[in-house]
N, C-alpha and C positions, 0 to 999 in steps of 0.2 A: 842651399832648398835643393830638397828635391826631387829628382828626374822625372820625368813620366812613367817610365822604364822601371823606376828603383821602387814607383808606389806601384806600381802597378802586379811586378813580377817578385817585389819581398817578400819573403816571412819571417825576419827579423824583426825584431822589437824595435821600433822607431826614436825608441830616448825621447828626446826632447827638442830636436830639433822638427820641425813646424814646415810645411809643403807646401808650394810657391800654392798660389789660388788658378794658375793656370792645373797645374798638375790635380791640385785638388778635382778641380772642376773635370777635368779629362778622366781622372782614379773616376769617380763617380760616378759618369755616363757610363762609362766600361763596365761599371758592375761591379760583385762581394764581397758590399761593406752592407753593417747592421748600422742603423744611425739608428740612438738612442736620442727621443726628442720627451724635457720638462715639459709637464706640461706648462699652460697661460696661464699669464696671469691671474689672479681669485682675486675676491673680496676677503682682506687677510682681517674683518671686520667683523667673518662668521668664525663659526667652530664648526670641526664635526663632529654630531651625536647617534655613534655608533654604540647601540644597546642591542643589539642584535644580528646576525647575521644575515646578509646582501641587503642589508641596514647604506650601506657603501655606493650601492646603484642610484638613491637617490637624485632628483637632480628638483630636489625642492630647495630654496635656499634659503629655509627655517631648518632644516634637517644635519644638509649638510654643506662646504664651502663653493660656490659654486666660481664662472668664469665671468670676470667682467667685459663687459664688451669692450673696452681695448685690449683683454685677453682672446677674444674668440676675434676681432681684427688681425691680431698681429698670427695668429696660427695659422686666417683667409693667406696672410699674406706669405708669412712661408707657403706655403703650397702651391700660391701663384708662382714663387722664383724657381720653383724648383722643376716646377714645369714648366717654368717659359728656361731652363738649362736644360732642359730635356735628360731630365735624369731619372734613370727607369724606377720604379716600384711595382714586385709582383707581390709580396706580402706587407699588411701595416693591421701593429697587434697592438691593445693597451689593456689597460687594466682593466678591468672592469668600473670602477670610479664613474661618475658621469662625468665630472671636470676632463677628465684623459680622454675619455668617449669622444666628447664633446673635441675634447680640442683633434682629433685624430682624424675625426669626419672635417673638421674644419678645414683639415688640410687640404685635401680633394684629389690623397692621391691612391682611390679603390676600396675595395670593401674590406668592414674593422673587424679583426676579431678580438675576439677578449679575450685574456689568459690570466692568469694566477701565478703566474709563475713571476709577473714581472709587479706583485699586488703592494700595493700603501704596506710602511714599513708598521705604522700604529695597530692592523691590525691582524698581526701577527700571528698573536695568536690564533685565530682560526685557521690558522694554515700550517702546521709548525713551527711558528719561531721566527725569528732573523734572521736568524742561519742557511736555516732552508731557504727561507725563499731569494738571498741574498745569491746560495749555491745556483740556486736554479736558472738565476740573473744568468749570470755569468757562462752555465753550459748554452743559452741562450744567444750572448755573446757570442759565444764560440763556433756558430752553428754555419755555415756559409750556404746564401742563397742559389737563386737556382742561378746555371750560369746566365750571366750578360743582367742580372737585376740585382738590389738590394732591398732591403728589410727595413721595414720604420717600425721603430721600436717606439708607441707613449705611455707613459710612466711619471712615478716621481721624483724626486731628488732624493731625496731620502735612500731609497730603495740601489740609484744607483753610486750613488755617495759607500750607501756598504759594499758596493757588490765591487765595486774600484777603483772610491780616491774620487775618481769625477764628481763633481757640480756644476750642471749646467747654468744657465741663467733659464730663465723663465720662455719657455715657447725656443730654445734653443736649444740645440742638438751636442753629443759625441760623438763621433764618429769612429765605427772600434773595426781593427782588419779582424776577421775569426781568421782563426786559428786549428777547430778544429778541441777535443776532448778537453771541454774548459778553459782557451784557451784562448788569447786576441791583445795585437795591441792597441791600440791607440792613436786616429789619424791627427783628430782636429779636432775642436770646438769647432762651433758655427754658430754666433747671434743670430736674430731676427733681422735685427740692421745690418751681417755681417752677407746674409743669407741674397736681403737685398742688392745688395751691393755686389756682389757675385753678376747679380740676374742681369744688371744697371751693365759691367764690363764683358761680358762672354756671353750675353742671345746678341741678337741683331734685327734692329725694329722693320719693320717688314716694310714691303714697297709697293706700291701699287702700282697693277697691272694696266 
């Protein structure tokens, strides 16, 4: 397993070795990472109906696929776990889709800013094509957050798979170490249940005074 110093100081690729839970939490608390979340669970019985630019922002379940109640709860629980762990977040970016913005807001880690840099590939034709979106996503992942903080990005599974080959669970995160100039390395995947486990392990219950 990687030690905390290796986690924080190395800019080399991590390869297939996963950091220990302790090193992962220590590193995230220190900041310097980009956390890419796939939006939380949606109702797959419904489809997106995009006929014109801007349709994707609709929160009408008859027009666009929306989060399920379980998805909303999962996103809320992930955000609660991250706050309990003391993970600092400076910026929260989301694709303009209603389900990604709602996921980002449910995390409750800070104000949510939308960006088409991480737009769903299903509407790629409106934004220069799939390759252009994948390139912009890689650029975003290579940018270092403000010192001592992390950046959260909330978007779609198809985007991160096209840009990096990674594919997180719904409401799960891929954690990237930015290295600049479009380069980054993958630190870990963290599922919603793993966030809860980490919070239970590395936070102490409050004591009455």
